[in-house]
N, C-alpha and C positions, 0 to 999 in steps of 0.2 A: 700619839694623841688619839682620843676617841673621835671617830667620824660623827659629825652632827648632820642631821637631816633637817631641812626647812619645811615646816608644815604650815600652809596658809589656811586661815580660818575665814568663814563668811564675813566677819566684821572687818576684814582687811589686815588683821594682825598676823604676825608670823611667829611661830614658836620653833625653837631649835631643840631637837631631842636626839639622843644617841640612837644609832642604828640598832634595830631590835625592838624599838618602842612600838606601842600599839595605840590605836584610837582610845582604848580604855585608859591608858596612861595619861593621855591629854585630858580626857574627861575628868579624871581624878585630880589632875593638877589645877584645873579650872575651879573645881569645887565639889564637895561631897554630894550636893543635890543633883548636879548634872551626872556625876558618876553613877548615882542610883537610878536616874531616869533614862540614861542612855541605853538603847536597845541594839543598835548597829551603827554603821558608819558608811557614808559615801566618800570613797577615796577616788579622786579624779573622776567623779560621776558614777563609779561602780559601787554597787551595794555590797558591803563586805561585813564579815564578823568583826565584832568589837575587839576581839583579842588577836586578830591576825596582824602580824608585824607589817610596818610600812616597807615597801620595796625600795623607796628612794624619796626624794623631794616630792611633795604631793599637796593637792588641795583637799581639805577635809571638811565635811559637814556631818555633825553627829545627828543620828536619828533617834527621836524620842516618840512617845505616843502622840504628840502633837502632829507629827508627820504621818497622818493617818493612813495614807495609801501604802507607804512602805511598811509601817508598823503592822497593818492588817495582813499584808503579804507574808511577812515574817511569821506572825502568829499562826496563820493558817497552815503554813508549811510545817511549823513545829507541832501543831495539833495532829497533823497527819502522821508524823514520826512517833509521837506519843501513842497514837492509836495502834500503830504497828507493834510497838513495844508491849503495849497492854495485851493485845491479842496473843502474842507469843508467850507472855508471862502466864496468862490464864490457860492457854491451850498449847502446851509444848508439842512440837512437831509441825506447827503451822508454818507454811512457807509464805514469805512476803515477796511482793514484786515492786510496785511503784505506787506513790501516793502524792499527787500534786495538790496545790491549792486551787480553788475555784473562785468564781465571782462572789460567792457568799459563804464559802467554807472550804471543805477539803474532802478527799476520799482516799482510800487505800485499797488496792486489790490484793487479796490474800487467798491462799488455798488451805482448806481445813486439813488437819492431820488425817492420815490414812485410817479408814474405818469410821470416821466421824461424818455425820451429815453436814452439808454446807451450812455456814452461819446464817442465822435467821434473825428476825426482829426480836425474838425472845432472848437472844444473847446480848442485846445492846445495853440493857441496864447494868449488867455485870461488867461489861467492857468500859462503860462510862466511869464506874467506880474505880476500876483499876487505873484508868487515865488520871483521875483526880489524885489518886495516891502518888503517881509518878510526878505530877505537877507539884504537889505539896512537898515532895521530897527535895525539891529544888536541885535537881541533878545538873551538874555542869555539862554544857554541850561543847565539846572540843573537837577541833578539826585536825586530821592527820592525813599526810600524803603516803600512799602505799604503792608498792610495785604491782604491776598487773598480775604477775605470777603469784605473789603472796595473796592477793585478794581472791583470785580464782581458786587457789588451794583452800582458803578458808571457807568459801561458800560451798565448795564441793565436799569438804570434810563434814560440814554441818547439815548436809542434805538440802541446801538451798539451790536447787537445780535451776530455777529461773534466774536468780542473781548470777550464778556461775555462767549460764548461757549468755547473758547480756554482757558480762565482763569480758568474755572471750571475744566478742565481736567489736569491742572498742578498739580504736586504732592503736597500733604499736607506738609506744613513746608518749601517748597521751597521759597527762597527769591525772591519776585517780585519787579521789579524796573520799574519806569516810568521816563520819561524825559519831563520836562516842556520847552516849547518854550515861553520865556517871562513868563507872569503870566496868559495867557488866552488860552493856548492849550497844551495838553499833549498826549503822546502815550506810550503804554506799550513796553518796549524795554530793552534788556540786556546792550546795549551800547557797547563800549564807543562812545562819541560824541565830536565834537569840542567845545570850550568854548562858542561860540555864533554863530548865523547865519551869522554875519558879517565876519567871517573867510572864508566864501565861496565867490567866485568871481561871481557876478551877470551876467557877460558876458561869463562865462566859462561852461555853460550847454545849452542843447537844448533838448526839448521834440521831440521824433522821430516818434512814432507811437502808435497806440492802437491795442489791440487784445482781443479776448474773453478768459476768463479763468473760471475755476470752483473753488468754495470754497474747499480748501484742495485737489485740483487736482482730484476730484471725479465728473464725469459727472452726477451723480444722485443728486448732491448738487446744490445750487443756482449759477446762472451764474453771473460772475463779469466782470468788464472791467479792463484790465491790461494796464497801461499807462507806456510806456518805455521812458527813457531819456538817454542821454550820458552826463557825467559830468567829469570835469577836474580841475586842479589847477589854470589855467589861460586861457585867451582867445587864446593865441598863441597855446597852446596844443589842445584846441577845434578845432581851424581852421585846424591844421595839421591832426586831426582825421577825420574831415569832408572831407578834401581833399583825405585822404586815402580811405574813403568810396566811393567817386566819382570815384577814380581810380579803386577800386575793382569792382564797378558796370560795368565799361567799360571792365574789364577783366573777368567778370562772365562766367564761363565755359559753362553754359547752353546757354547763348546768343551766345557766339562764336561757340559753338557746332552746333547751327542752321545755323549761317552764313557760317561756313566752311563745312557744310554738313557731320558732323562726326558721330552723333548718335541722337537718340530721345528716349523719355520715353512716355508711354501712360498707361491709366487706366487699360487696360486688363492685364497688367503685372506690378503691382505696385512694385517699388523697383528693377526692372530688366531693363537692358539696351538693346536697339536695336542698334547694331553697324552697321553703314553704311560702304561701302567699304573704304572710306578715313579714317574713324575713326579706322577701324580694321587694316588698314595698320600701323597706329601708334602702335597699340597693338602688331602686329607681329614683328615690328622692336624692340620694347622693350623686347619682349619675346626672340627673337634671341640674343639680347645683354645680357640679364640675363643668358641665357643658356651658352653663351661663358664664362661669369664670373664664373658661378658655375662649369662648366666643368674644367676650369683652376684652380679651388680651391679644386678639389678632391671630388666633390659631384656626386652621382649617382642618375639619375632621375628615379622615379617610378610613377605609377598611381594606385589610390586606389578607392574603390566603393563609390558611392554617398549614398547608403542606407545600413544601418547596423542595426541589431537587437537592440532594446532599452535596452536589458539586457547588451549589451556591454557598452553602455553609462552610465548605472547604475554602472557597475563595475569600470569604469574610474573615476566616481564622477561627470561627467558633468550633468547627468540627475537630480541629486539632487540640483546642484548649478545653472543650466542654462536652465532647461526645458522650462521656459516661453519664451525663445528666440529661441526655436527649433521647426522645423516642424516635426510632426510625423504622420504616416499613418498606418492604419491596413492592413493586408494582404487581398487583394480584389480578389474575384473570380467572373466569369460571371454567372449571373442568366438567363438561357435561357428559354423563353416561348416555350413550345412544339408545340403549334398550329401555332404561327406566326414565330417562329424562331428568334424573336428579343431578344437581350441580354441587360441586365442592370447590373450595378455593384452591388455586394453584399458582405458584410463582412462575411468571412468564419467563421463557428461555432468555429473552433479552431484557430482563427486568432492570429497571433503574430504581435506585433507592431514594425514597422520599423521607424527609425529616419533618416532624411536627414542630412548629416553631417554638423555641423556648424564650424568645424575645422578638420584638418587632423591628429592631434596627435595620437589618439588611433590606427588608421589604420597603421600609420608608426611603432608603437610598434609591431603590428601583423606581419608586414614584417620582422622586426628585429628578431622576435622570431622563424622564420622558420629556422630549422636546428640548429646546435650547433655552437655557436660563441666562439672563443678563444680570450684571451686578446691580442694575436698577431694580430687579425683582427681589433682591435680598433685603432683609432677612425673610426666609420662608419658614413658617411654623406649621408643621404637620402633626396633628394629634390623632390618637386612636384609642378607643376603649378596646384594647387588644387582648384577646383570649390567648394564653400561652400555656404550654405544658412542660414541666421539668420532672425528670425521673429521680425524685428525692428518695433516699433510702426509707424503707418502710418504718424503721424504728424512729426516724426523725419527724414523721408526720405528727401534727399536733393541732387538732381542731381546725379552726380557721387560720391559725397563725402560721402553719407550715403545711402546704398542700401541694398537689401535683398539677392541678388545673387551676388557673387563676387569671383574673382580668386586671390589666394595668390601666391607670389613667396616664397613658404614655404619650409622649410627644418628642419630636426632634426638630431642632432649630438649625437651619442651614444659613450660615452668615459669612461675611468676610472677616478677615483678621481684625480689621478696625472696629467691627461691630460686637466682638465677643464680650468685652467688659460691660457694655451697655445692656446687652441681652441678658447676661447673668444678673446684673443689677435689677432688671425688670422682673426676672424670675424670683429673685430673693424677696422682692416686695409682694409678688403674687402669693408665694408660699406663706409669707407672714400673715397675709390677710385671711388665708384659708385656716391656718392653725388657730388664729385668734377667734375665728367664728366658732370653733369647737372648744374653746377655753383651754387650749394647750399652751404651756410654756415650752421652750426648747433651747437646746444648745446646738451650735453648728461646728462640725468637724471637717477638716480638710485632709482627705486620704491621698497620700503621695505615692510616687512610683514604686511598684513592686520590683523585686529582683528579676523576675522573668516577665518580660514585657515586649510589646511591639513598639516601633517608632524610635526616632533618634533622641539623644539626650537634649539636643537643642530644642526640639519640639516639646519635650516634657518640661524643660525649663520655662518655656514660653507659656504653656498651658497652666502650669502650677501658679505662675506669677499673675496670670490674668484672673484666676479665681481669687487670689489674695487681693488684687486691686479692686475687684468688684465688692468684696467684703469691706475693705477699707472705705471705699466710696459711700457705702451704705451705713458707715459708722458702727460696724459690728465687730465683736470679738469672736475668736475661734480657737480651736485646739487643732494641732497638726498630728496626723497619724502616719508616721513613716512606714512605707512598704505596704499600705493597705488599699492602694488604688486598684482599679480594674487593670487588666493586662493591656488595655488600649488607651486608658485615659485616667487622669486624676479626677477626683470628684469631691463635691461638697455633700455632706450628709446632715440631715436634720434629725436630731435625737429628741423626741418629745418626752416630756415628763407628765405622767398621768396623776390622777387624784390621790393615789397612795404612794407616790414618789418613785414608781418604777420608770425606767426609760425604754423607749422603743425607737429604733432607727427606721425611719419611714421615707421621707422625701430625699431626692438626690438630683444633682445636676453634674454632668460629666462633660469635660471639654476634650473632644476627640478629633485628632488629625489623622488617625490610622485608618479607620474604616472608609472615609472618602477616598483615600489613596488606594486601598486594596480593592475597592469596588469601582474605581475609576469614575468618581463623581466630579463634575467640574461646572464652572460657569464662565461666561465670557466677561472679561474685565473691561475697564474703561479703555485699556490699550488695545482692545480687539483680540487679545490672546486668552487661552484657556488658563483658568486658575482653580485650585482646589478650595472648596468651601471648608470652613470649620463646622463640625457637627456637634451640637450640644444635645446630649441625651438628658431628658428630665422627666420626673414624676413627682407628684405631691402626696397622694394617698399611698403610692407604692403599688398596692393591689387592693381591690375592693374587699376581697375576702378578709385579708389581715386587718385592714383599717376598720371594717365593721366589728371584727373581734376586739380590737383595741377600744373602740367606742363603747361597746357593751360593757367591758370591764371598767373603763374610765368612769362611766356614768352609773355603774352597778345596775344596768338595765333600764334606769330611769332616763331614757333618751330625751333630748330637747323636744318640745311638742312638735316642732316642724318635721322631725325625723320619726316620731313615734308611728308605728304602723296603724294603730288605732288611737286617734287623738281624744276621743270622748266616747263614753258609753252612757246611754240613757237607760236608767234602771227604775223599775216600778216598785212601789211599796205595796200596792194592792192592784188586783186585776182590773178594777174600775178605771185605772189610769192607763190601760194598755193603748187605747186609741190615741190618747194625748201623747204618749211616748213616741208612737210612730209619726205623729204630726211634727213633734220636736225634731226627731231624727231627720225627717224629710227637709225641714228648713235648714238644719245644720249641713246636710249634704248639698243643698242648693248653694250654700255659702262657701262650699269648697272644703268643708271639714270632714275628715275621715271618722265615721261614727258607726257604732253598732247599738242595737237595742237589747235589753235583757228583761224580758217579760215573764221569765220562769216563775213558777209557783214556789219561790224560796224566800226565806226571810231576808230583809234588806241587809242585815249585818253579814250574812253569808255572802251576798253579792258584793258588798263593799270589800270584804276580805279577798275574794277571788280576783276581782279586777285590780286590786292593789298588788297582788302577787304577779299579775300579768303586766304590771307597770304602766297601766293606762293613765295618762296625765290628768284627765278630768272625768269625774263621774257626776252625771246630772241625775239627781234623784227626783222622781215625780210621784205624787200621790193624788188623792182626791182634791185636796185644797189647791195644789199647784195647777191641776187641770182646770179648776174653776177660775183661778186668778190669772192664768197665763204666765206662771212663773216656773222657775226650776231652782232646786237646792244644789248648789255647786260644791262638790267635794274635790279639792285639789290633792293630788297624790302627795302624801307625807304630811299634810296639814291635819291638825286635830279637830278643827271645826269646819262646818259648812256655812255657805253664804247664800241666802235666798235672793234671787235676782229675777227681774222680768226677762223674758226670753230674748228680746232684742239686745239687751245689754250683755247677756251671756254669750250670744252669738258674736258680738263685737269683741268680747274678751278672748274667746277661743280663736277667732280669726286672727287677731293680733299676735297671740302667742304662737300660732301655727304658721306664721309667715317666715320663710327662710331668711337668715340674717342678711344675705346679700340683697334680697328684695326689700326687706324692711329698711335697710340703709338707703335704698334708692327712693 
């Protein structure tokens, strides 16, 4: 008798099929519509090819375009393979390496044939057309299992030295799979893939750019060309993405930072920001806002050293886990030439190594440990606007978003086991109030224990559950991220959504039992014995630099009036109104409004345009009539018309608009 397998479907039904059957067979049995729509299958949770036979009894969920996350992952993976096939078809002798999917597309690393210049932007249109031809050919994508020896021999015979090298290093006995595109092209890949190239939309991708890359990421290896593309399920999604990119380019904080004269970056201080007066005014307003929030929530602000002995970082565990991202310096003494008196730096014979702090946590434990702490003193909330340094790779630096020197709105809460959930609940409410003040919506994610970590499984179980309990108590939903916690603690992450739909991971709270143990922090309990506190690491902005960058892009430079470095400009139409303009500015300044005057001998339309580009919220235009009547013509940024008001009303309006939201609410 033919052996039958039992395949359970999401609706609870069970189908019995002969061994050798595939998910495609079941889709066809259900109906022609589903057979056409099916792209892949989840078999016992694993994403697989539609035509791969079942191994035994299984749970089956068919994947269609409605399952967007899976469908996009498959499509982008296939676009990458089609890209590689197209490049080799157009330019015989091209060697291919690897090409994964990315968050919004795909790329493939290739090496141009001998004697040819590396691929450039000029090559992309022809490659795109070749890709479309492959897609329209609707070539079947079929999986085969090969022996290691056969695959190495094939790559070597075809001059694919990179693929041959990689195959040689794969473990003995590991199943090696290849995927054929039709019958004339194949690539080594674990899969899964769509059933055929025709499942891709030939109008739903675009090659975006090329960049240099090194084989296996090592600059000592051969240089390759990385061809990037963006890929989607349909043309509408592609167009929406390209529109978002255009909007993002307009909002680029680096571009707006120059136009608004907020900050600059230069080679002499890679990864550090030179804040100009207007940019630092934004910083100061944010800092004052955050201090009010923290003061109102029972935090006490401290200040800790930039340099600490490396032995302290070794004890905390950071040196072992994070040394490659830390700056360390030896103890330097002056070496003075007796004849000339000139001094030069010299490493002391008994030099001790000092590390510039990449985070504030160990220093906050040191503050907590001063004196004897009773359970009655807990919770203790220590906050710091802490400047930190991290040795980020040069290529990873990006404006304000990725820097080497940054300042955190950092704080650590030391509490008892029984206080953890309540403290996390309070922080969740505090973070919510801050993000709402900036008009952000957000999702919360719970990052769970990584494979390499400190601490016992029991402590991790407890810490993860406490975070879940706090979210549940606050009536919130969340997504869990297995393996993405810190090496010492699980954490909640706040992922903000900005005005054009991008997400930014900003705030966090981490429940840590490891650092108090490693640094011997304790308090005296009700029983008179020493106990370890739980240490909650938390931040809301994350870093001032990055948060300001996000705000600039979120608001496209048009910051809320309370944050705008210049809240109003008084601009004259004629020189006869200069004195009145200065009088108006003086009254605005006395009312606490940040104001400038513009009495240049320029046409008013020129002034309006210039201050609009600078994103000044309010322009107060004054001429001879306004000077005589004690009025101002108020032009709000983005509005088509101006409104004539008496000066007292204008001051009241600007004062109300310029009040920070936490003070306005009060």
